[in-house]
TIVEX-445661 format. One record per residue (C-alpha): residue number from 0; residue in one letter; x, y, z. Coordinates in nm, 2 decimals, m for minus. Example, Ala and Ser with C-alpha at 12.3 -4.5 7.8 and 13.67 -1.06 7.14 Angstrom:
REM residues 2
0, a, 1.23, m0.45, 0.78 .
1, s, 1.37, m0.11, 0.71 .
This chain:
REM residues 153
0, m, 7.43, 14.19, m8.59 .
1, k, 7.56, 14.52, m8.72 .
2, h, 7.30, 14.67, m8.55 .
3, k, 7.44, 14.55, m8.23 .
4, e, 7.78, 14.66, m8.31 .
5, e, 7.68, 15.00, m8.37 .
6, n, 7.53, 15.01, m8.00 .
7, m, 7.81, 14.85, m7.87 .
8, h, 7.99, 15.09, m7.61 .
9, n, 8.37, 15.20, m7.71 .
10, r, 8.49, 15.06, m7.38 .
11, t, 8.35, 14.73, m7.49 .
12, k, 8.51, 14.77, m7.82 .
13, i, 8.83, 14.84, m7.66 .
14, a, 8.80, 14.54, m7.43 .
15, l, 8.69, 14.31, m7.68 .
16, l, 9.01, 14.43, m7.91 .
17, s, 9.24, 14.43, m7.59 .
18, a, 9.15, 14.07, m7.48 .
19, a, 9.18, 13.91, m7.85 .
20, s, 9.52, 14.08, m7.87 .
21, s, 9.63, 13.99, m7.52 .
22, l, 9.56, 13.61, m7.60 .
23, i, 9.71, 13.64, m7.93 .
24, w, 10.04, 13.82, m7.78 .
25, f, 10.02, 13.52, m7.50 .
26, i, 10.05, 13.24, m7.74 .
27, l, 10.31, 13.42, m7.97 .
28, t, 10.55, 13.51, m7.66 .
29, f, 10.48, 13.18, m7.47 .
30, i, 10.57, 12.96, m7.75 .
31, w, 10.88, 13.19, m7.85 .
32, n, 10.99, 13.14, m7.47 .
33, h, 10.93, 12.78, m7.45 .
34, y, 11.22, 12.71, m7.70 .
35, r, 11.43, 12.97, m7.51 .
36, v, 11.38, 12.81, m7.15 .
37, i, 11.35, 12.45, m7.19 .
38, h, 11.72, 12.34, m7.16 .
39, l, 11.76, 12.61, m6.92 .
40, e, 11.84, 12.60, m6.53 .
41, g, 11.90, 12.78, m6.25 .
42, e, 11.98, 13.16, m6.29 .
43, a, 11.99, 13.13, m6.66 .
44, m, 11.64, 13.02, m6.66 .
45, a, 11.51, 13.27, m6.39 .
46, k, 11.69, 13.58, m6.62 .
47, t, 11.53, 13.44, m6.94 .
48, w, 11.20, 13.41, m6.79 .
49, g, 11.22, 13.75, m6.63 .
50, i, 11.29, 13.88, m7.00 .
51, y, 10.98, 13.71, m7.09 .
52, f, 10.76, 13.87, m6.86 .
53, l, 10.87, 14.21, m6.95 .
54, v, 10.80, 14.14, m7.32 .
55, l, 10.49, 14.00, m7.23 .
56, i, 10.34, 14.29, m7.03 .
57, a, 10.52, 14.56, m7.25 .
58, g, 10.33, 14.40, m7.53 .
59, f, 10.00, 14.41, m7.36 .
60, l, 10.05, 14.78, m7.28 .
61, v, 10.15, 14.87, m7.62 .
62, l, 9.84, 14.67, m7.77 .
63, y, 9.59, 14.81, m7.52 .
64, a, 9.72, 15.15, m7.61 .
65, l, 9.69, 15.08, m7.99 .
66, g, 9.36, 14.93, m7.94 .
67, a, 9.22, 15.23, m7.77 .
68, i, 9.36, 15.46, m8.01 .
69, l, 9.21, 15.26, m8.30 .
70, v, 8.87, 15.26, m8.14 .
71, m, 8.85, 15.62, m8.02 .
72, t, 8.99, 15.75, m8.35 .
73, g, 8.74, 15.53, m8.55 .
74, e, 8.46, 15.68, m8.31 .
75, k, 8.59, 16.06, m8.37 .
76, r, 8.60, 15.99, m8.76 .
77, s, 8.24, 15.87, m8.73 .
78, g, 8.10, 16.18, m8.56 .
79, g, 8.15, 16.04, m8.21 .
80, q, 8.29, 16.21, m7.90 .
81, g, 8.63, 16.02, m7.98 .
82, f, 8.89, 16.06, m7.68 .
83, e, 8.65, 16.34, m7.52 .
84, e, 8.42, 16.06, m7.38 .
85, t, 8.31, 16.15, m7.03 .
86, t, 8.35, 15.91, m6.74 .
87, d, 8.06, 15.92, m6.51 .
88, e, 7.98, 15.70, m6.24 .
89, r, 7.84, 15.40, m6.40 .
90, d, 8.23, 15.37, m6.57 .
91, r, 8.39, 15.40, m6.21 .
92, h, 8.14, 15.13, m6.09 .
93, i, 8.26, 14.92, m6.36 .
94, e, 8.62, 14.99, m6.35 .
95, g, 8.61, 14.91, m5.96 .
96, y, 8.47, 14.56, m6.07 .
97, a, 8.73, 14.52, m6.30 .
98, m, 9.00, 14.59, m6.06 .
99, k, 8.86, 14.34, m5.82 .
100, a, 8.85, 14.06, m6.07 .
101, f, 9.18, 14.13, m6.19 .
102, g, 9.31, 14.13, m5.86 .
103, l, 9.10, 13.80, m5.74 .
104, v, 9.24, 13.61, m6.03 .
105, s, 9.58, 13.74, m6.00 .
106, f, 9.60, 13.64, m5.64 .
107, l, 9.43, 13.30, m5.65 .
108, s, 9.66, 13.22, m5.97 .
109, f, 9.98, 13.32, m5.81 .
110, l, 9.83, 13.10, m5.51 .
111, i, 9.85, 12.81, m5.75 .
112, s, 10.18, 12.89, m5.90 .
113, a, 10.30, 12.90, m5.56 .
114, v, 10.15, 12.55, m5.47 .
115, l, 10.34, 12.39, m5.77 .
116, l, 10.67, 12.53, m5.66 .
117, a, 10.60, 12.40, m5.31 .
118, l, 10.50, 12.03, m5.45 .
119, g, 10.84, 12.01, m5.60 .
120, l, 10.74, 12.07, m5.95 .
121, g, 11.03, 12.30, m6.02 .
122, p, 11.07, 12.64, m6.14 .
123, y, 10.98, 12.56, m6.48 .
124, a, 10.61, 12.47, m6.38 .
125, f, 10.61, 12.79, m6.15 .
126, f, 10.72, 13.02, m6.41 .
127, c, 10.48, 12.86, m6.68 .
128, a, 10.21, 12.88, m6.41 .
129, l, 10.30, 13.25, m6.33 .
130, a, 10.27, 13.34, m6.70 .
131, f, 9.91, 13.22, m6.72 .
132, t, 9.85, 13.41, m6.43 .
133, v, 9.94, 13.73, m6.59 .
134, l, 9.69, 13.62, m6.88 .
135, l, 9.41, 13.49, m6.69 .
136, s, 9.42, 13.82, m6.48 .
137, s, 9.43, 14.04, m6.78 .
138, l, 9.13, 13.85, m6.94 .
139, a, 8.94, 13.87, m6.62 .
140, m, 8.96, 14.24, m6.64 .
141, w, 8.86, 14.26, m6.99 .
142, i, 8.58, 14.01, m6.97 .
143, t, 8.43, 14.20, m6.66 .
144, y, 8.46, 14.52, m6.86 .
145, i, 8.25, 14.36, m7.13 .
146, i, 8.01, 14.21, m6.91 .
147, g, 7.97, 14.55, m6.73 .
148, y, 7.91, 14.77, m7.02 .
149, e, 7.69, 14.54, m7.22 .
150, r, 7.49, 14.36, m6.96 .
151, g, 7.55, 14.58, m6.65 .
152, l, 7.69, 14.53, m6.32 .
C-alpha cells in the first residue's frame, strides 16, 4: 500500500484530501445550521441559509488551499517539484472533465431542488437540497480528478 501512495500523483493527493475535508466540513456546518434554521420562517430563514452557504463555500475554498499547500510543501521537502509542477495537456484534459462533472451535477441537483420547491415541500427542503447540491458538485469534481489521474480519462 505504501508503494502505491508513493506513486500517487500530487493532484490525486490534493483531490483526496479536498474530498474528505469537504465532506467533513459539510457535515459539521450542516448540523450547525440545522439547529439555527429549524424554527425560522420567511426572510429570517433565507438570511440564515445565506450565511450558511457563505460559510460552507468559504470553508471549502480554505480547505482546498490548505490541502494543496500541505501536499505541495510535503512534495518539495521530499525533493520533488512542489509548486513548480508543470501542467500539460493531460492535466487540462482531466480538468475539463472535472469541470463538466461539476457542472452536470450542479445542474441536475439544482433541478431536483427546484422540483422539491415546486412540489410544495417548502423553502427548508429547497435549501437542504441546495446544500447537498454544493456538496455533491464538489465531490463529483474531486472524484473525477482522482479517476482521471489514477485510472486515466
